[in-house]
N, C-alpha and C positions, 0 to 999 in steps of 0.2 A: 132782491136776491144778491146783488153785489155787496150790499151793506152787511148782510148776514155772513157772507163768505169772509169778509174782512174781519169781522168780530171773531169768527171761529179760528182764523189764522193767528190773531193776537193772543187768544187763550192758549192755543197750542204752543206758541213761542214762549209764553210765560211759564207754562208747565215744564217745557224743556230746559229753560234757564234755571228754574228752581232745582231740577234734578241734577243738572250739571254743577251747580254751585255747592251742593251738599255732597261731600266725598265720604265714602264709607271708611271707618277705621277698622284695621285688621288686628286680630289677636294671635300672636305667635307663641307656641309652646316650645321653648328652647330644647333642641334635641329630640323633639317629638316623644316617642315612647321611651327612649333612653333616659330622658330627663337631664338634669344638671349634675354630672358626676365625673369621675376620672375615666376617660374613654380608653378603648383599646388602642386607638390610633390618635396621635397628637393632632392630626388634621381633621378629626371628626366634625368639630363645630365650624371649621372653615368650610367644609363641604356642605354642611347643613345650611349655612347662610348664603352660599354662592348663588342659588337659583331663586332668591327671594328679593322682593323690592320693598324696602322699609321706608315708610313715609312718616312725616311729622304727625303725631296724634296716635300712631299705632302703639300697641302694648306688647311687652315681652313678659312671659310667665316662666319663672325658673322653678322647677319641681326637684326637690332634693330632700334628704333626711336631715332634719334640724339637729344641730349639734355636731354634724359631721362635715357639712359644707356651708358656704355662705356666698353672697354675691356682692362684689365691690366694683363700682364704676371708677375707673382710674384714667390717668393720662396716657398718651401714646408711649412716653418714655417708661412709665411704670409698667405698662403692658408688655413692652418688649423685654424688659429686664425681670419681669415677674416680681416687682416690688410692691409689697402690700402696705407700705408706709404712706400716710397722708392720702387716703382715697377720697375721691369726690363724694361718694356716698357708699354705704354698706348696709345690706339687709341680711339678717340671720334667721328669720322665720320663714319656713316654706308653707305654701307657695309664695314666692317673692314676685310681685308685679311691678314693672317699671314702665312708665309712659314716656315715649320718645317725644320730648318737647322741642328740641332743637335739631337743626340740620347739621350734616357733616359726619365726621367719624366719631363712633362711640365704642368704648373699650370696657370689657367686663372680665373679671377674674375671680377665682376662689382664693381667699387669703390663707387657707390652711396650708401647713408646711408641705412643700413639694407638689401640691396639687396643680398649681399653675404650670410648673415646668413639665408636668406629666400630660399636659394638654387640656386642662380644665380652664379654658380661656376663650373669649368670643370677641370678635371685631366685626362691626357692621357699619354700613354707610347709609345715612338717613337723608332723604330728599324731601323737599317741600311738596305739599299737595298741589296737583295741577290746578292753577287758578282758572276760574270760570271766565270764559271769553264773553264780551258783550253780546247781547242777543241781537241778531240781525233785524233791521227795520223791515216791517212787512211791506211788500209791494202790491199795489192794486193790480189784480189780474186783468190783463187786457182782454177785451171782448174779442172773440174770434171773428175773423172776416167772414162776411156772408158768402156762402157757397152759391155760385150762379146755378140757376135751374138749367138742367140739361134738356135740350130740345130733342125729342125722339126723332130719329131719322125716318124720312118718308120712304116707304118701300113700294116699288111698282111691281105689279103682278107679272110674273114671267110669261112671255109670249112663246108659245110652242107651235111650231109648224108641223102639220101632220106629215108623217113619213110617206114617201111615195114608194109604193110597192109595185114591182113588175111581176107579171104572171110567170110562174116557173115553166121552163121549157123542158119537157120530158121527152127524152129520146129513147126509142125502143131498143132494148138490148139485143145485140146480135148473138145468136145462139149457134153453136157448132155441135154437130153430132159427136157424142162422146166416143172416144177410141179406147177400147179396153184391151189390155195386153195380158196374156195369161201369166199369172204369178209363178215364180220359180220356187219350187218346194225343196227343202233340205231334209234329209232323213233326221228323225228325232234322236237326240243324244241323251243318254241317261247317266246321271252322276252316281258313283258308287256310294252305298250307304255305309257310314263308318261303324266299326264294331265297338260297342261300349266297353270301356276298361274300368277296372276298379282302382280307386285312389289308394296310394300306399298307406300302410298303417303308420300312424304317428308314433314316434319313439318317446317314451315318458322318462323324465329324469327325476329322481327323488329330491324333494325340497330339503334345503339344509336345515339342520337343527339349530334353533335360535337359543343362545345361552342367555340367562337372565343378567341384565346390566346391574352394576353396583349402585347402591343408594347414593344420590347426590348429596354432597356436603352443603349444609346451610351456611350462607355467607354471613359474616359478622357485620354489625352496623356501627357506624361512628356517629356519636352524638356530640354536638357543640353545646355545652352547658350555657343556658340562657339565650341561645341563638345569637341574634344581632347585639343584644345587650352585653353578652359575655359574663364573666365572673367579676361581679362588682357589688356594691351596696345599692339595692334598688329602692326607689321611693316607696314601693309597696311593702318593703320589709321582707320577712321570711315567707310571706304568702306568694311572692313572685316565683321562687324556685319550687315551692310546693305545687303551684299551678303548672309550671313547666314540666315537671316530672310525672304529673298525674295521668296524662294521656299516652304514656310511652311504656313499652314492654322491653325491659333490659334482660339480656341473656348472657350466659357465659361466653366469653370471646368478644363481646362488644367493647367499644372504646369510648371513653369520655374525654373530651378536649376542653380544657379550661383556658379561656383567652382573657388576659388582663394586662394592665400596664406594668412593666417590669419595675419592681421596687415599691409598688403600691399595695399589692396583695400577695397571697400565697395559697397553697392548697394543702391541707392536712387531713389525712384519714384518721379518724378517731373511733373510739368505742361509743356505744349508745349512751352510756352514762355521761361521758365527757361531751357528747353532742348536746344532750338535754341541758347541761349546766354551762355550756360554752367554755369548757376547760381545755386549754391548749397544751397542758403539760403531758409529757410522755405520749406523743402521737404515734400511731402505727407507722405512718410515713409522712414526710413533709417535703414539698417541692415548691421552689420559688422562682424558677426561670420559665417564663411563658414562651410558647404555649405548652401547658402541662398535659401530657397524654397518660391516661390511666386505663389499663386493660383489665376488664373484669374477669378474674380467673376463678372465682368461687361463687357458688349460689348462696343466697341469703341476703340479709340487710347490710347495706354499706352506708357509712356516714362520713361526710366531708364538711369542713368549715375553713374559714380564713383565720389564721392564727394572729393576725395583726390586732392589737388591742382594740376592743369595742366593736370590731367588724362583725363578729359572730352574733353578738347581742343585738346588732342593728339589722340582722336578717341575712347575712352572707353565709348561708349554711344549706346543705343539700343532703337529703336522705332518699335512698332508692332501694328497691327490692329486686334482686337478680335471680332469675330462674335458670334451670338447666336447659341446655340447648337440645331441642328435639331433632331426631333424624327422620327422614322420609322413609316410608315403608317401601321395600324393594318390590318391583313388579314381578308377578308370577311368570314362570317359564311358559313359553308358547308351545303348544302341542303341535306335533307334525301332522299336517293335513293328509287325509287318505287320498291315494292316487286314483282318479276316476278311470274306469275301463275305457279303452279306446273305442271310438265309434267309427266303423268303416262306412265311407260314403261311396255309393255306386252312382256313376254318371248316368243320367237318364238319356235314352236313345233319342236322336234328333227326329223331328217329325218326318213322315214319309214324303218323299219327293213327289211333286206333281208333274214331273217332266213326261211321264208316260201318257197321262191324260191329255196334255197339250199336244203330244205327238200324234195321237189318234185324231184329235180335233183338226189338226193341220192337214192330215191326209184326206179327211172328208172334204174339207174346203177346196183342196186342190182338185179332186175328182169332179166336184160340182162345177168348178170354174171351167174345166176342160169340156164338160158337157154343154155348158151355156155357149161357149165359143164355137163349138161344132154346130149348134143349132142356128146361130146367127149367120155363120158363113155357109 
């Protein structure tokens, strides 16, 4: 039995050692749903990497629109100055996958003009995989010490002595002849019967006329275009903003907020023809200072795009349909309720007092007691 137990422990230790020695590699998508693009905040990728542990052998996946961004691994000096000259490596086709082979600091930027200075840069620290510690030597389990057999205690039967009983002594009670004294009788008193009175009639006051309240005004809604991704070029292209707008109802008075990096994008409202052809000439309006707030003042179709060259053709465009704002139906006036007729309550007379009956019974008992006393004496 001890040999089988030792073999089992050896197998268990070997399996644990093999599991410990094989470390799982992690695949990180840079920016998650945002992807690799110009962020709204320059600290976006710093915050993304802050809560992650990068180990040697992990992979980074950069999702972006090919032709608009790229991924270059650079030195720390080039990272700090956003210099794209002499990169360590550069990838231009999305998705770009980079395997972290060495430990230490790794730096990545986008080499397109002004993209790095607008926040499209990533710095991470790579650590080595935890080395597997040597498997501990199995120890032969010691046999447990024998437990001494317990001797049951010997019990002696209890000896009970019979109780000694003494015969009870009964003393005859001493009786004395009863002495009866004639009771003193008091004349019966009767309480006056209260006269029933009618409750006063309640005074009725007419209920106030309730005037109809005005219809409540419907509040406007503020929409952040693209939500967390903001107004940028999405790796999904034009389908991203089409999907974002599909589940929303836009009404007159609502507000659209376009968040983007200053100098990287703008917002132009255009006609449907210019929207379809991505023509940026003669826009209805053009705003370039973020955040851009657009109030929807008219019902119908509205079209927006980024007027920076190639941005619209890469999918940075939005089309929405605005409906008129509906007002709530005012509530109907409340009718005045009819006044109910007052109901007079008559107090019920109290039950007849039983003092007369008790007085007659007391007089009879008194006479009988006097007769018995005269008979005895």
